[in-house]
SETITI-532180 format. One line per field, with one value per residue (C-alpha): x, y, z; residue number from 1. Coordinates in steps of 0.1 Angstrom, whole numbers. Last residue first. Layout:
N
c1 = c(X, ...) $
c2 = c(Y, ...) $
c3 = c(Z, ...) $
resi = c(NUM, ...) $
This chain:
444
c1 = c(-446, -444, -457, -443, -456, -493, -495, -516, -520, -530, -545, -527, -547, -550, -578, -586, -552, -542, -505, -493, -488, -471, -485, -465, -488, -470, -487, -497, -507, -536, -558, -582, -555, -538, -524, -491, -490, -458, -449, -441, -437, -460, -483, -515, -537, -566, -585, -615, -616, -582, -592, -566, -544, -541, -514, -529, -510, -512, -529, -500, -498, -468, -465, -430, -443, -465, -502, -523, -559, -584, -607, -630, -616, -632, -625, -618, -617, -616, -598, -565, -566, -583, -580, -609, -604, -635, -642, -614, -582, -565, -556, -522, -522, -488, -505, -516, -538, -513, -484, -502, -508, -473, -459, -481, -469, -433, -438, -452, -422, -397, -412, -413, -376, -364, -353, -316, -313, -345, -331, -297, -300, -320, -309, -283, -273, -236, -227, -258, -256, -220, -229, -257, -233, -208, -234, -214, -184, -207, -221, -187, -176, -204, -195, -157, -157, -179, -159, -126, -133, -130, -97, -82, -94, -67, -41, -57, -65, -27, -18, -29, -4, -19, -18, -20, -56, -69, -107, -113, -81, -92, -126, -111, -86, -115, -136, -108, -96, -132, -144, -130, -138, -175, -182, -166, -186, -218, -210, -200, -232, -253, -237, -237, -274, -282, -264, -283, -316, -306, -296, -329, -350, -329, -334, -372, -373, -354, -378, -408, -395, -389, -423, -418, -384, -398, -427, -404, -382, -412, -426, -393, -392, -427, -421, -388, -404, -394, -373, -349, -376, -377, -357, -382, -364, -331, -347, -365, -333, -314, -343, -344, -306, -308, -337, -319, -288, -308, -327, -294, -278, -308, -309, -272, -277, -302, -280, -249, -268, -280, -245, -229, -255, -248, -210, -207, -229, -245, -213, -189, -212, -218, -181, -172, -201, -193, -157, -164, -190, -164, -138, -102, -90, -92, -120, -150, -172, -165, -147, -153, -124, -129, -108, -139, -150, -177, -198, -201, -216, -253, -259, -238, -262, -289, -272, -289, -323, -315, -299, -329, -352, -330, -330, -367, -374, -352, -370, -404, -393, -379, -413, -436, -417, -432, -463, -468, -486, -456, -431, -453, -453, -416, -406, -370, -361, -378, -380, -343, -333, -352, -336, -301, -309, -322, -291, -271, -293, -285, -248, -250, -274, -253, -221, -243, -256, -222, -210, -244, -246, -210, -219, -251, -233, -206, -232, -251, -220, -214, -190, -154, -138, -103, -78, -79, -91, -80, -89, -125, -130, -118, -141, -170, -163, -156, -187, -212, -201, -186, -208, -239, -229, -224, -259, -274, -256, -271, -306, -299, -288, -322, -339, -316, -325, -362, -359, -360, -382, -370, -368, -334, -318, -340, -328, -292, -297, -313, -289, -258, -264, -269, -237, -218, -231, -218, -184, -179, -188, -168, -137, -138, -144, -117, -92, -101, -100, -65, -52, -67, -54, -19, -19, -29, 0, 24, 13, 0) $
c2 = c(583, 558, 522, 496, 465, 463, 436, 439, 409, 421, 398, 403, 405, 376, 362, 327, 315, 348, 357, 378, 415, 425, 458, 470, 490, 518, 531, 565, 572, 596, 573, 567, 553, 570, 547, 553, 528, 509, 491, 455, 450, 432, 461, 450, 456, 439, 447, 434, 398, 389, 398, 422, 403, 420, 430, 456, 484, 507, 490, 471, 459, 455, 426, 415, 385, 406, 413, 419, 430, 424, 449, 440, 445, 466, 467, 495, 501, 538, 531, 526, 514, 527, 509, 512, 500, 491, 494, 519, 510, 494, 458, 440, 407, 389, 359, 344, 354, 375, 353, 321, 336, 349, 315, 298, 322, 316, 279, 281, 301, 278, 247, 262, 273, 240, 234, 231, 256, 242, 207, 217, 198, 166, 144, 116, 90, 97, 97, 116, 139, 147, 153, 177, 196, 199, 215, 240, 217, 187, 206, 214, 178, 165, 189, 182, 147, 154, 185, 165, 154, 190, 195, 163, 173, 200, 172, 155, 188, 196, 163, 178, 207, 241, 263, 237, 227, 263, 262, 229, 231, 265, 251, 222, 245, 267, 238, 220, 252, 263, 230, 234, 272, 269, 238, 254, 286, 265, 247, 279, 297, 268, 269, 307, 308, 281, 301, 332, 313, 299, 333, 348, 322, 326, 363, 357, 332, 356, 384, 361, 354, 390, 397, 387, 405, 435, 437, 435, 463, 485, 481, 492, 522, 531, 529, 548, 576, 581, 607, 590, 583, 548, 536, 528, 549, 532, 497, 506, 518, 487, 465, 484, 480, 443, 437, 456, 434, 402, 412, 422, 389, 369, 389, 384, 348, 343, 360, 340, 308, 317, 327, 295, 273, 291, 286, 250, 223, 245, 265, 236, 213, 239, 247, 210, 204, 234, 225, 188, 199, 221, 193, 191, 155, 132, 111, 127, 97, 99, 69, 34, 14, -20, -15, -11, 18, 17, 48, 82, 113, 105, 88, 115, 141, 128, 141, 175, 157, 136, 165, 187, 160, 157, 195, 199, 171, 188, 222, 205, 185, 217, 235, 207, 199, 225, 231, 266, 295, 302, 303, 326, 350, 346, 358, 371, 346, 313, 318, 329, 300, 276, 291, 287, 250, 244, 260, 235, 208, 219, 218, 181, 169, 179, 161, 133, 126, 127, 93, 76, 88, 76, 42, 40, 48, 22, -4, 4, -3, -36, -43, -49, -17, -21, 7, 5, -24, -7, 27, 17, 0, 32, 53, 31, 37, 74, 84, 58, 51, 84, 106, 86, 91, 128, 130, 112, 135, 165, 150, 147, 183, 192, 175, 191, 225, 217, 206, 170, 165, 169, 145, 157, 123, 115, 147, 138, 102, 112, 141, 125, 92, 110, 129, 96, 81, 112, 111, 73, 74, 105, 92, 59, 74, 100, 73, 52, 82, 90, 55, 51, 84, 76, 43, 59, 83, 55, 35, 0) $
c3 = c(493, 465, 470, 447, 429, 419, 393, 362, 338, 304, 278, 245, 214, 188, 210, 224, 236, 250, 252, 282, 287, 319, 334, 364, 387, 406, 437, 450, 486, 492, 513, 483, 461, 431, 404, 384, 355, 345, 313, 302, 265, 241, 233, 216, 247, 261, 293, 311, 299, 313, 348, 364, 389, 423, 447, 471, 487, 517, 545, 561, 596, 618, 642, 632, 614, 591, 593, 561, 565, 537, 519, 491, 456, 428, 391, 366, 328, 318, 285, 304, 340, 371, 405, 428, 464, 483, 520, 524, 543, 512, 512, 511, 493, 496, 512, 479, 449, 429, 440, 428, 394, 391, 400, 375, 348, 357, 357, 321, 309, 327, 312, 277, 280, 292, 328, 336, 365, 381, 383, 396, 427, 426, 398, 400, 374, 380, 343, 332, 361, 353, 316, 327, 349, 320, 297, 276, 274, 267, 237, 223, 230, 207, 178, 178, 164, 134, 126, 126, 90, 78, 95, 80, 45, 46, 43, 13, -4, -3, -21, -55, -51, -58, -88, -116, -111, -115, -115, -98, -77, -64, -55, -35, -18, -6, 5, 24, 42, 51, 66, 100, 101, 92, 113, 144, 138, 136, 169, 187, 175, 188, 223, 225, 216, 242, 269, 259, 262, 296, 309, 297, 316, 347, 346, 341, 369, 392, 383, 390, 425, 433, 447, 483, 486, 468, 493, 523, 509, 501, 536, 551, 528, 537, 574, 572, 553, 517, 499, 474, 447, 435, 404, 376, 349, 355, 354, 322, 305, 315, 302, 270, 265, 273, 249, 222, 226, 226, 195, 177, 187, 173, 141, 135, 145, 117, 91, 101, 98, 63, 52, 67, 51, 17, 19, 31, 14, -13, -23, -19, -40, -67, -71, -74, -98, -120, -122, -131, -157, -173, -174, -164, -165, -135, -149, -167, -160, -123, -107, -93, -107, -122, -153, -174, -152, -126, -125, -108, -125, -125, -91, -74, -89, -65, -33, -35, -32, -1, 17, 9, 25, 56, 61, 55, 81, 106, 103, 106, 137, 152, 146, 158, 190, 214, 194, 180, 198, 221, 193, 173, 203, 207, 172, 176, 204, 195, 158, 155, 177, 154, 123, 139, 146, 111, 97, 117, 102, 67, 76, 87, 60, 30, 40, 54, 19, 1, 11, 6, -30, -36, -23, -43, -75, -70, -59, -91, -112, -94, -66, -57, -68, -80, -75, -45, -23, 10, -3, -11, 23, 40, 18, 28, 65, 62, 44, 56, 92, 103, 82, 92, 128, 122, 106, 136, 160, 141, 145, 182, 182, 167, 196, 221, 207, 209, 246, 257, 287, 322, 352, 363, 359, 328, 311, 318, 306, 273, 265, 279, 261, 228, 234, 242, 209, 192, 208, 203, 166, 159, 177, 159, 125, 130, 139, 109, 86, 98, 95, 60, 48, 61, 43, 11, 14, 22, -9, 0) $
resi = c(444, 443, 442, 441, 440, 439, 438, 437, 436, 435, 434, 433, 432, 431, 430, 429, 428, 427, 426, 425, 424, 423, 422, 421, 420, 419, 418, 417, 416, 415, 414, 413, 412, 411, 410, 409, 408, 407, 406, 405, 404, 403, 402, 401, 400, 399, 398, 397, 396, 395, 394, 393, 392, 391, 390, 389, 388, 387, 386, 385, 384, 383, 382, 381, 380, 379, 378, 377, 376, 375, 374, 373, 372, 371, 370, 369, 368, 367, 366, 365, 364, 363, 362, 361, 360, 359, 358, 357, 356, 355, 354, 353, 352, 351, 350, 349, 348, 347, 346, 345, 344, 343, 342, 341, 340, 339, 338, 337, 336, 335, 334, 333, 332, 331, 330, 329, 328, 327, 326, 325, 324, 323, 322, 321, 320, 319, 318, 317, 316, 315, 314, 313, 312, 311, 310, 309, 308, 307, 306, 305, 304, 303, 302, 301, 300, 299, 298, 297, 296, 295, 294, 293, 292, 291, 290, 289, 288, 287, 286, 285, 284, 283, 282, 281, 280, 279, 278, 277, 276, 275, 274, 273, 272, 271, 270, 269, 268, 267, 266, 265, 264, 263, 262, 261, 260, 259, 258, 257, 256, 255, 254, 253, 252, 251, 250, 249, 248, 247, 246, 245, 244, 243, 242, 241, 240, 239, 238, 237, 236, 235, 234, 233, 232, 231, 230, 229, 228, 227, 226, 225, 224, 223, 222, 221, 220, 219, 218, 217, 216, 215, 214, 213, 212, 211, 210, 209, 208, 207, 206, 205, 204, 203, 202, 201, 200, 199, 198, 197, 196, 195, 194, 193, 192, 191, 190, 189, 188, 187, 186, 185, 184, 183, 182, 181, 180, 179, 178, 177, 176, 175, 174, 173, 172, 171, 170, 169, 168, 167, 166, 165, 164, 163, 162, 161, 160, 159, 158, 157, 156, 155, 154, 153, 152, 151, 150, 149, 148, 147, 146, 145, 144, 143, 142, 141, 140, 139, 138, 137, 136, 135, 134, 133, 132, 131, 130, 129, 128, 127, 126, 125, 124, 123, 122, 121, 120, 119, 118, 117, 116, 115, 114, 113, 112, 111, 110, 109, 108, 107, 106, 105, 104, 103, 102, 101, 100, 99, 98, 97, 96, 95, 94, 93, 92, 91, 90, 89, 88, 87, 86, 85, 84, 83, 82, 81, 80, 79, 78, 77, 76, 75, 74, 73, 72, 71, 70, 69, 68, 67, 66, 65, 64, 63, 62, 61, 60, 59, 58, 57, 56, 55, 54, 53, 52, 51, 50, 49, 48, 47, 46, 45, 44, 43, 42, 41, 40, 39, 38, 37, 36, 35, 34, 33, 32, 31, 30, 29, 28, 27, 26, 25, 24, 23, 22, 21, 20, 19, 18, 17, 16, 15, 14, 13, 12, 11, 10, 9, 8, 7, 6, 5, 4, 3, 2, 1) $
């Protein structure tokens, strides 16, 4: 066996082993880790499982069949249709893997830049549709392999134009590298540009709102003490929202790292391949063999990138223990529904603080009002509060198209003003947004 062929066989055998082990281990971590914390698979994890399947197909079909071909080179031990089917199977994972990465970026764009459409859709319908489109496109774009490959009279499985320079060869090589590498990278970059822009604008608006909602410096000691206690009791939903945003940003970083790794590892091979197709005399023919090493490593790197971003989940999968860390690893949908349940319980629980009058009338936009009977709140230190009420506005009473939280200044009958934070939420029966109003802060 030629030393160069032997080097390729050894390299591809090592890559195939590492890719198979790494992707099987990632599948184990996802399923076992979710089972340990009693959590369902998230949409991103579902798409990553599809990516693992594509990488496994690359290791077994692309690298495995290529090793068998190199061992028996130059003779191909099979029929003409076996030659065509083998080449078709080798290219199919090369299309599927980048298309699935675009599906992941499109899913993140849908979840972050269009959250209302994300809530209305099924939890797994959107990622399954994206994955199905990626697999179907990979099957279709692999069809030209059936046309250009054939078994020669000398028993070699090669293209019909051979090693000579041919216009069709140049077009096919450029088209393959454009569709399988360049276009997916451009689409993924566009989606993540929109995602990063939305995250940056959200943080800027949140900082501006926090600065605008700072309390006035002049307050009596009793009012300030009451505000501090009220904030401690009502900060649960803020912690959940911050945790929700943190997990989303972590997911974006994970998927961006995987896509950037795919782009930079395949870039040398694709660029060299296109240059050789247009100007075959410029570069050495053996150069593409060595730069191909970086591209093959992509199927080995992806699983460890996920494990690096989710080390605690990998530890739970290996140790088989749940318990602590469950709330910090919940999916986006679970956290969103939990936040709504927590807000509903808080609005009807012990944090209710009535007004001194028999009925407290709170006025909202469009002259809509509701009345609440008085109740007395007594704290552990013996003090009583009759300043604020924490109440949820009935959904049927007020609708608003605004999707962002905003504040309302509400006068009460005892002369104390209060700030009501309006948090719009999605209604299942109306295209409008049913408003939940929560009375948060007393101002002296």
